[in-house]
N, C-alpha and C positions, 0 to 999 in steps of 0.2 A: 848722404843718405843715414837716419838712423835705425840699426837692425829690429826687428821684433818678432815675435815668433810667430811661424804659418809663413813667414815671408820666402818666397824664390829669390835665390842667387846663383850667379853664374861663378863657379871657382874654378880653381888650378889645383891640380894635385902638385903638391911641395914635397911630401916624401911619406915613407910605409915605415910604420914601427910595429912589428909583430902584428897584433889585431886592428891596429889603430890607423886611418888614415887621416895625414894632416894638411889640410885645404887652406890656401890664398882665396880669400873672398874678396872680390873686385871691390877694391875700394874701402873696404870695410875690416883689414887687418887676418886674422886665422881664426878657422874652425875646425872639428873633428866630425868624423864618421867611423865608428865602432863597425865591426865588422857583423853584424844585426841589423846593420840601417843601411846595409850597402846593397841588398836586392832580396826580393822575397823569397822563403825557405834558406836551407842550407848551402853555407859559401865553402867552397870546399879550397878554393884559392885564390882570393884577392886581387889577385894582379891578372886577374882575369878578366877583373872588371876594371881596376884602374893601375895606371902608372903614370909615374910621375910626368910634369909638365901636360898632361891630359885637362883638357875642360871638358868641365860635367857641372850639371842643374842641379840644385840641392835645396831642401827645403831646412830652414830654420825650426829647431823642435823645441829648444831649451836655450836660453840665455840668463847665465849666472857670474853676474860681474863680468871678465874678460871673457868668460870660456861663453863658446858657443858650440852645441853641440848642433849637428848637424846629418840631414837623413838622405838620400838618395834613390830609396825604396820607393816611398810616401809620398813622390811627386808623380802625379798623375798625369797621364797621355796629353790631356787638354795644357797642362802646365806646362810640362817640355815642349809643345808644339808654341806656347805664347811666348815661352820665355828663349826659343829661339828664334822667333821675329823678332822680338824685341834689341836683338842681339845684330840681326840682319841690318835691321834699322841703324843702330848705331855705326855699321863699321859703313854702313851708305853716306851717311852726315859727316863722316870723317872722309869721307874721300873727296866730298864736296868740300871741306874746309882743304885739304891737301892740293887742293890746285888753285888755290891762293896763296895758300901759304908756304908750301915746297919745304924746305928743310925748319921752318918754324914750327911745323907741326908738331912735332913730339913734347916740345916747349909750352906752346898753347893748350896741349890737351891736358899736360898735369896741372894747370894754373884752373882749369874748367872742372877737373876729377877734384883736387885739392877744394873745391866750394862745395863739395856732395853732389855736384850735377852730371849729370849723362850727356854727351854732345847734342843726341838726339834732343833731349828736351831744351837745351837752350836754344837749340835751331828751332824747335816747332814753335816755342815763345817767341822768338825773334820774328815770327811770321807777322805776329799781329803788333810785337814790340820792338823794331831794331834797335832802339837806343841802348839793350842791356847786351847787343854784342860788343859796343866801344870797351867794356870793364875791361875785355881781352883784345880784340884787336886795334886798330887806325880805323879811323873815319873811311879811309878809301877801301880797306881789307872789308870795312862791315859793309858799305858799299854796294860791293863786286858780291860778297856773299847773299846778300837781301835781292840782288837783281837774280841771280841764280836759283833760291827760292822759288820766288815770284814765278818763273819761268818752269819750275818743277813741276811735273803732272803728281799727281798723288794717285799711289796704287790704294785700290780699295780693298778691304776684308770684309768678305758677308758669310753669313751664319744663317744655317735653317732649320725650322724644328715642324714635324709632321702635328697637325691637331685634331681632335676630330669635334664638331659643332653638329648636334642631333636634337631633334625637337619634333611633336606629333600634332603640334598648331598647325593650322590650315595656313597660317599666314608666317609660315617658318622659313621661307624663303625668305620674306623681306626681312624678319628678324636676323636672321643670320648677316644679311645685305648690311643692315644697323651697326652690328658686330662688328665687323671685319670693313667698317670705311675707316680711309685714312691709316691704313695697314696694307704693306706691300702681301697681297695673299694671295696663291695659286691656288685654283681648285684641282682637285687630284682624279678624284671620284666620290661617289654619294658619301655626304658628310665629311670628305675629310679633307683637306687644307694645306697647303705648305708654306709656313710664316717666314718670312727672311726681314736680316735686316744687314745694314751696311755701314763700316767705318775707316778710319783712317787707319787703324789697327784692329786685330782679332777681339784685343780683351773687350774695349769700346762697344765693339758690333755685339758681342755674346752680352754686355750689360745690356745696351739696349734693346735687346731682343729678349731677353728677360723683364724689363718693365714692360715691353707690349704685350707678353701673353698676360703677364698680371692685369691690366687692364681688359683685356681682351675675357678673361675668366670673371672680372667684373660685371663687366656689358653682360657677360650670358647669365649670369647669377639672374641679373637684375630681370631679365627679360625672361626667365626659367629655360632656358636652353642648356642642357647637358654638355658640358665642356670636358676634353680630356687631350693630355699630351702622351705621344705614340713617346715611348721609352725604348733607347737600343737595347 
């Protein structure tokens, strides 16, 4: 993976020198977090937030040659949640490999990660294209992994958003039904609806929900129906 500004990355605290924290970025070298990027407000003691070997989610804020500047405080709650979900998925997929590879797991994971790939990404892709596993595993091992993946029950991530649709037109109910047709919409109260979206991960579900809301807004404008999203 090639880092870009704005990327959310998992890091491990390597060392603390004065007001600078040196982080090992998963699969991508090293970065630093200065004191003002650790937390909002004044940081009295850096070690209240970080200690060596602690796992931390950071945002890439600047890249200058080999230097990577990171921030902890700029990671939103949503980004934090998505990162934790991704790490849990990675851990679960490594467990699948472990059941087949046993003591060969560390060596195989190193090969996969040296290609700048995550184990979870490889195994997700292998569901549609099993052949790609044979770059890292024997045919027999690949076949066993594919069988496990085929029997795996995929956990769904769901996101929801409340919207309001209002109109004074006499055929308003019919118009709203047309607007919401094809979407997972639940009636809450007068003019209020809960729109939801599901996917295999939180990020995909969130992106799909965003597209759905954009389409609902577009349909509403065409029918002269007022549309609004309830913000938290």
